[in-house]
LOTIPA-752270 format. One record per residue (C-alpha): residue in one letter; chain; residue number from 1; x, y, z. Coordinates in steps of 0.001 Angstrom, whole numbers, plus 500000, padded with zeros to 6 digits. Layout:
N
+---+---+-----+--------+--------+--------+
| r | c |   k |     px |     py |     pz |
+---+---+-----+--------+--------+--------+
| A | A | NUM |      X |      Y |      Z |
...
+---+---+-----+--------+--------+--------+
//
This chain:
136
+---+---+-----+--------+--------+--------+
| r | c |   k |     px |     py |     pz |
+---+---+-----+--------+--------+--------+
| M | A |   1 | 805688 | 240001 | 035429 |
| T | A |   2 | 802311 | 240576 | 033707 |
| D | A |   3 | 801279 | 243472 | 031453 |
| Q | A |   4 | 799786 | 245118 | 034536 |
| E | A |   5 | 803000 | 244944 | 036582 |
| H | A |   6 | 806025 | 247191 | 036335 |
| P | A |   7 | 808628 | 248262 | 038891 |
| D | A |   8 | 807195 | 251815 | 038840 |
| V | A |   9 | 803445 | 251131 | 038770 |
| E | A |  10 | 801023 | 248378 | 039700 |
| I | A |  11 | 797521 | 248247 | 038213 |
| R | A |  12 | 794909 | 246451 | 040290 |
| T | A |  13 | 792141 | 245262 | 037974 |
| A | A |  14 | 788536 | 245787 | 039064 |
| E | A |  15 | 786784 | 242528 | 039917 |
| P | A |  16 | 783052 | 243342 | 040096 |
| D | A |  17 | 782184 | 239634 | 040415 |
| H | A |  18 | 784244 | 239347 | 043606 |
| L | A |  19 | 782346 | 241778 | 045825 |
| L | A |  20 | 781247 | 240557 | 049253 |
| R | A |  21 | 777862 | 241335 | 050798 |
| E | A |  22 | 778674 | 243009 | 054143 |
| H | A |  23 | 777349 | 245917 | 056205 |
| G | A |  24 | 774233 | 246245 | 054001 |
| L | A |  25 | 776106 | 246691 | 050703 |
| D | A |  26 | 778456 | 244965 | 048269 |
| L | A |  27 | 782142 | 245750 | 048769 |
| K | A |  28 | 785724 | 244767 | 048246 |
| L | A |  29 | 788486 | 245910 | 050585 |
| L | A |  30 | 791284 | 247352 | 048451 |
| Y | A |  31 | 793879 | 248483 | 050977 |
| P | A |  32 | 796026 | 247090 | 052277 |
| W | A |  33 | 797239 | 244420 | 049866 |
| P | A |  34 | 800431 | 242361 | 050058 |
| G | A |  35 | 803414 | 244582 | 049384 |
| L | A |  36 | 801509 | 247855 | 049800 |
| E | A |  37 | 802091 | 249951 | 052879 |
| A | A |  38 | 799733 | 252902 | 053288 |
| P | A |  39 | 798538 | 255090 | 056189 |
| F | A |  40 | 794899 | 254523 | 055182 |
| R | A |  41 | 792419 | 251809 | 054220 |
| G | A |  42 | 790015 | 251726 | 051301 |
| A | A |  43 | 787113 | 249816 | 049779 |
| W | A |  44 | 785153 | 249772 | 046538 |
| C | A |  45 | 781468 | 249873 | 047505 |
| V | A |  46 | 778236 | 249333 | 045580 |
| L | A |  47 | 774884 | 250196 | 047108 |
| R | A |  48 | 772151 | 248467 | 045098 |
| P | A |  49 | 768692 | 250045 | 044667 |
| G | A |  50 | 766917 | 249935 | 048041 |
| D | A |  51 | 770096 | 249222 | 050023 |
| V | A |  52 | 770842 | 250967 | 053305 |
| S | A |  53 | 774361 | 250535 | 054651 |
| Q | A |  54 | 774839 | 249709 | 058316 |
| A | A |  55 | 774998 | 252838 | 060486 |
| H | A |  56 | 778292 | 253074 | 062329 |
| A | A |  57 | 780771 | 255463 | 063932 |
| H | A |  58 | 784524 | 255151 | 064425 |
| R | A |  59 | 787458 | 257319 | 065454 |
| E | A |  60 | 788894 | 257485 | 061946 |
| R | A |  61 | 787891 | 260085 | 059361 |
| E | A |  62 | 786178 | 258639 | 056293 |
| M | A |  63 | 785746 | 259940 | 052769 |
| F | A |  64 | 783271 | 258728 | 050139 |
| I | A |  65 | 784170 | 259504 | 046520 |
| A | A |  66 | 781018 | 258977 | 044444 |
| M | A |  67 | 781805 | 257273 | 041136 |
| A | A |  68 | 778374 | 256410 | 039640 |
| G | A |  69 | 774728 | 256914 | 040516 |
| R | A |  70 | 773268 | 258869 | 043397 |
| A | A |  71 | 772303 | 258281 | 047017 |
| E | A |  72 | 771936 | 260061 | 050349 |
| V | A |  73 | 774590 | 260209 | 053053 |
| V | A |  74 | 773108 | 260248 | 056550 |
| C | A |  75 | 775451 | 261710 | 059166 |
| N | A |  76 | 774374 | 262254 | 062781 |
| G | A |  77 | 770732 | 262057 | 061667 |
| R | A |  78 | 770963 | 264596 | 058821 |
| R | A |  79 | 770701 | 263628 | 055129 |
| W | A |  80 | 772747 | 264988 | 052241 |
| K | A |  81 | 772396 | 264101 | 048562 |
| I | A |  82 | 775486 | 262724 | 046861 |
| A | A |  83 | 776006 | 261902 | 043174 |
| A | A |  84 | 778794 | 260835 | 040829 |
| G | A |  85 | 781685 | 263280 | 041134 |
| D | A |  86 | 780817 | 264375 | 044685 |
| I | A |  87 | 782936 | 263774 | 047778 |
| A | A |  88 | 781614 | 263402 | 051335 |
| L | A |  89 | 783938 | 263671 | 054348 |
| M | A |  90 | 782870 | 262412 | 057776 |
| K | A |  91 | 784795 | 263456 | 060856 |
| G | A |  92 | 785824 | 260864 | 063401 |
| G | A |  93 | 783049 | 259920 | 065820 |
| A | A |  94 | 780188 | 260892 | 063475 |
| E | A |  95 | 777546 | 258181 | 063034 |
| H | A |  96 | 776949 | 257683 | 059326 |
| H | A |  97 | 775461 | 255450 | 056652 |
| I | A |  98 | 774274 | 255660 | 053033 |
| V | A |  99 | 770786 | 255138 | 051590 |
| N | A | 100 | 770050 | 254304 | 047943 |
| E | A | 101 | 766373 | 255002 | 047220 |
| H | A | 102 | 767007 | 255223 | 043469 |
| D | A | 103 | 766564 | 252643 | 040707 |
| T | A | 104 | 770268 | 252354 | 039802 |
| D | A | 105 | 773392 | 251262 | 041665 |
| F | A | 106 | 775384 | 253823 | 043628 |
| S | A | 107 | 779123 | 253091 | 043430 |
| Y | A | 108 | 781713 | 254837 | 045538 |
| Y | A | 109 | 785210 | 254526 | 046848 |
| A | A | 110 | 785557 | 254722 | 050645 |
| I | A | 111 | 788844 | 255768 | 052245 |
| W | A | 112 | 789389 | 255967 | 056003 |
| W | A | 113 | 792389 | 256973 | 058072 |
| G | A | 114 | 793360 | 257911 | 061587 |
| R | A | 115 | 796266 | 258452 | 063946 |
| S | A | 116 | 796778 | 254763 | 064728 |
| M | A | 117 | 796989 | 253862 | 061020 |
| S | A | 118 | 799436 | 256711 | 060428 |
| A | A | 119 | 801562 | 255699 | 063418 |
| E | A | 120 | 801582 | 252057 | 062275 |
| F | A | 121 | 802623 | 253131 | 058775 |
| L | A | 122 | 805354 | 255508 | 059992 |
| A | A | 123 | 806745 | 252926 | 062418 |
| G | A | 124 | 807433 | 250635 | 059459 |
| Q | A | 125 | 809243 | 253291 | 057400 |
| P | A | 126 | 812998 | 253862 | 057445 |
| A | A | 127 | 814068 | 256869 | 059498 |
| Q | A | 128 | 815590 | 259010 | 056781 |
| D | A | 129 | 815005 | 262472 | 055428 |
| T | A | 130 | 815195 | 262979 | 051705 |
| E | A | 131 | 815486 | 266196 | 049778 |
| A | A | 132 | 811827 | 265809 | 048770 |
| D | A | 133 | 810772 | 265384 | 052424 |
| T | A | 134 | 812522 | 268563 | 053553 |
| A | A | 135 | 811724 | 270870 | 050623 |
| P | A | 136 | 809656 | 273946 | 051621 |
+---+---+-----+--------+--------+--------+
//
């Protein structure tokens, strides 16, 4: 077990040199990873100056948590400014992408989830109620 591993917590170290260029930006998929079961997916994303991410739509909801820099979120043709500390939430089915027209990187954490991911997650969980699950 390393210094970053413990039965109660696991620290995943950032690896900025291991980002992949996909969908018009640099990213690393973070969820799932071996041994982690979660009802959502996530990615660390970096939009370099001048980058425009690929416009897309999907059934899942998606949240962008801005960590550094600033950019514009384009959703169904409308633009909104986003900067470090802001959160953008796109509903399922909304076409969206991000534009970085600034001279610094825009870094954000993307999380997406939907019914199928939740159902897949719940199907793999033991069928038991705990006191914490049933507390009002």
